[in-house]
C-alpha positions as CSV (number, residue, x, y, z in Angstrom):
1,M,95.6,94.7,89.2
2,T,91.6,95.7,90.4
3,Y,92.2,94.5,94.2
4,W,95.8,96.9,93.7
5,F,93.9,99.3,92.6
6,K,91.4,99.7,95.3
7,E,94.2,98.9,98.0
8,R,96.3,101.6,96.8
9,V,93.2,103.7,96.3
10,A,94.9,104.7,93.2
11,W,93.3,107.6,92.0
12,L,94.6,109.6,95.1
13,P,98.2,110.9,93.4
14,P,97.1,111.7,89.7
15,A,94.2,114.0,91.5
16,A,96.1,115.2,94.2
17,A,98.7,116.4,91.3
18,L,95.7,117.6,89.6
19,V,94.3,119.9,92.7
20,V,97.7,121.5,93.3
21,V,98.1,122.6,89.6
22,V,94.6,123.9,90.2
23,V,95.1,125.4,93.2
24,C,98.5,127.3,91.9
25,M,96.7,128.8,89.2
26,A,95.3,131.2,91.2
27,I,98.2,131.6,94.6
28,G,101.2,129.8,92.7
29,G,102.7,133.1,92.4
30,V,102.1,134.3,95.8
31,A,105.8,134.1,97.9
32,L,105.6,133.3,101.1
33,P,108.1,135.0,103.9
34,V,110.3,132.7,105.5
35,P,113.8,133.2,107.7
36,S,116.3,132.9,105.7
37,L,120.2,132.3,105.9
38,G,120.7,133.4,101.8
39,V,119.5,136.6,100.1
40,G,116.2,135.0,99.4
41,A,113.7,135.8,102.3
42,A,110.2,134.8,100.2
43,V,109.6,130.9,98.7
44,P,106.4,131.4,96.4
45,F,103.4,128.4,97.4
46,A,104.2,126.9,93.8
47,V,107.2,125.5,95.3
48,M,106.1,124.4,98.6
49,L,102.1,122.4,97.4
50,P,103.2,119.9,95.4
51,I,104.5,118.6,98.0
52,G,101.0,117.1,98.5
53,S,101.2,115.1,95.6
54,A,104.2,113.2,97.3
55,I,102.6,113.2,100.2
56,A,99.4,111.4,98.6
57,L,101.5,109.0,96.7
58,A,103.4,107.8,99.6
59,V,100.3,107.4,101.3
60,S,99.0,105.2,98.5
61,I,102.1,102.9,98.3
62,Q,102.1,102.1,101.8
63,R,98.9,100.2,101.7
64,K,99.9,97.5,101.0
65,D,99.2,93.9,102.1
66,Y,102.2,92.0,102.4
67,E,101.1,88.3,102.3
68,W,99.2,89.2,99.1
69,E,102.6,91.2,97.3
70,M,104.9,88.5,98.3
71,S,103.6,85.6,97.1
72,A,101.7,87.4,93.5
73,A,103.5,85.7,90.2
74,R,103.4,89.8,89.1
75,R,106.0,92.6,90.5
76,V,103.5,94.2,91.7
77,H,105.7,96.9,92.8
78,L,105.9,98.0,89.4
79,Y,102.7,99.1,89.1
80,D,103.8,101.4,92.3
81,L,106.3,102.5,89.8
82,G,104.0,103.1,87.1
83,L,101.7,105.0,89.3
84,A,104.0,107.8,90.6
85,V,104.6,107.9,86.9
86,V,101.2,108.3,85.9
87,T,101.3,111.1,88.9
88,C,103.9,112.9,87.2
89,L,102.3,113.1,83.7
90,V,99.5,114.0,84.9
91,G,101.1,117.0,87.0
92,G,103.4,117.5,84.2
93,A,101.2,117.8,81.7
94,A,98.3,119.8,83.7
95,A,101.0,122.5,84.9
96,L,102.8,122.6,81.1
97,G,98.9,123.2,79.4
98,T,98.1,125.6,81.6
99,W,101.1,127.2,81.0
100,L,100.8,127.4,77.3
101,V,97.2,129.2,77.8
102,D,98.6,131.4,80.4
103,P,102.1,131.6,80.3
104,D,103.0,132.0,84.1
105,G,106.9,130.9,85.4
106,A,105.2,128.9,89.0
107,L,103.2,126.3,86.6
108,V,107.0,125.4,85.6
109,I,108.0,125.2,89.1
110,V,105.0,123.7,89.8
111,G,105.5,120.7,87.2
112,R,109.1,120.3,88.0
113,N,108.5,119.6,91.7
114,I,105.4,117.8,91.3
115,V,108.3,115.4,89.3
116,G,110.9,116.1,91.8
117,F,109.3,115.1,94.9
118,A,107.6,112.2,93.5
119,A,111.3,110.5,92.9
120,V,112.9,111.9,96.0
121,V,109.9,109.7,97.8
122,L,109.9,106.7,95.4
123,I,113.9,107.1,96.8
124,L,113.5,107.4,100.2
125,A,110.8,104.6,99.9
126,R,113.6,101.9,99.2
127,L,116.8,103.7,101.4
128,V,114.8,104.2,104.4
129,G,111.2,103.6,104.2
130,V,108.0,105.2,102.7
131,V,106.8,106.1,106.0
132,A,109.1,108.4,106.7
133,A,110.0,109.9,103.5
134,P,107.2,112.7,103.0
135,A,109.1,113.9,106.8
136,I,112.2,114.0,105.3
137,L,111.0,115.5,102.4
138,A,109.3,118.2,104.1
139,T,112.2,118.7,106.3
140,Y,114.5,119.0,102.8
141,L,112.1,121.7,101.5
142,V,112.1,123.5,104.3
143,L,116.0,123.5,104.6
144,C,116.3,125.0,100.8
145,A,114.0,127.7,101.7
146,V,116.0,128.9,104.6
147,A,118.9,128.3,103.1
148,G,119.0,127.6,99.9
149,G,117.5,130.8,98.1
150,S,118.3,132.7,95.1
151,R,117.1,136.1,93.9
152,D,118.1,134.6,90.4
153,D,117.4,131.6,87.6
154,H,120.5,129.8,88.8
155,G,120.8,129.0,92.4
156,P,122.4,126.1,94.4
157,L,122.1,122.9,93.1
158,W,121.3,120.8,96.1
159,S,118.5,123.1,96.5
160,W,116.8,122.7,93.7
161,P,113.2,122.8,94.5
162,V,113.4,126.3,95.0
163,S,115.0,127.5,91.8
164,Q,113.1,129.6,89.6
165,S,111.5,128.4,86.4
166,G,114.1,129.4,84.4
167,D,116.8,127.3,86.0
168,V,117.7,124.6,83.8
169,A,119.7,122.3,85.7
170,A,116.7,122.4,88.5
171,L,114.9,120.4,85.9
172,V,117.6,118.3,84.8
173,I,118.4,117.5,88.4
174,A,114.4,117.0,88.5
175,L,114.0,114.6,85.8
176,G,117.3,113.0,86.8
177,L,116.1,111.6,90.1
178,M,112.9,110.1,88.4
179,V,115.2,108.3,86.7
180,I,117.1,106.9,89.7
181,A,114.0,106.2,91.3
182,A,112.9,103.8,88.5
183,I,116.1,102.2,88.4
184,L,115.7,101.5,92.1
185,W,112.5,100.2,91.9
186,V,112.9,98.1,89.0
187,A,116.3,96.8,90.5
188,S,114.9,96.2,94.1
189,P,111.7,94.4,95.2
190,P,110.0,95.5,98.1
191,R,111.0,94.3,101.5
192,R,108.9,94.8,105.4
193,E,112.0,96.4,106.7
194,Y,111.3,99.5,104.3
195,G,108.8,100.5,107.3
196,V,105.9,100.0,105.5
197,L,103.0,99.5,107.4
198,P,100.9,96.7,106.3
199,I,97.0,97.0,106.4
200,S,95.6,95.6,109.5
C-alpha cells in the first residue's frame, strides 16, 4: 500500500479536486466565450475546470510498475478505483460544503463534473488506454461546448457536462458513469495493451 501510494503520487488527484473547487469559488461563474453551433455562446469556467482533477487522476493511475503489479497478491488496480472514488468524494464534498455556505449554481456543476469526468477517464482507460483518455475527454468537452450548449436547465443528454446546475438528468448521468466505471474496473484487471506507460 505504501509503495502504491508513492508510485501513484496518490495525493495528487484529491488535491487537484480541492484546488478546482477553490478556484471555481472565485471564477466559476465567469463564462468563457466559445464559438457555438447551438443557442449558447459562452461556457462557465465551472464546466471546464474540473477536467484538471480528471487529468491528475489519469497521470496518477498511469504511473505503474507492471512487473510488480502483475505479480502482486492484491488486486492493485482496485486501489486506483478507490483513488478515483476518494477524488470524487473530496471534490464533491468540498463543492457541496461551499455551496451550503454560499449557494452558487456553479459549485453544483463543479461537483457533478468532477465525478463525471473521473468516471469518463476510468472508462476510457479500460477501452482505449489511460494515456489517451485525457485528450479524448478534452475533445469531447470542447464538442459539448461548441455544439451542445443550452440556455435552459435541460440541454441534450449527450452534452451533460455543459448542462446547467438544475439539470437533474446530467447529475444522474455523471453518477451512472461512475457506477459503470466501477463495474469495469472490478470486472476486468488491467493489461499492458491498455496503453499505460510503465515507469522507467
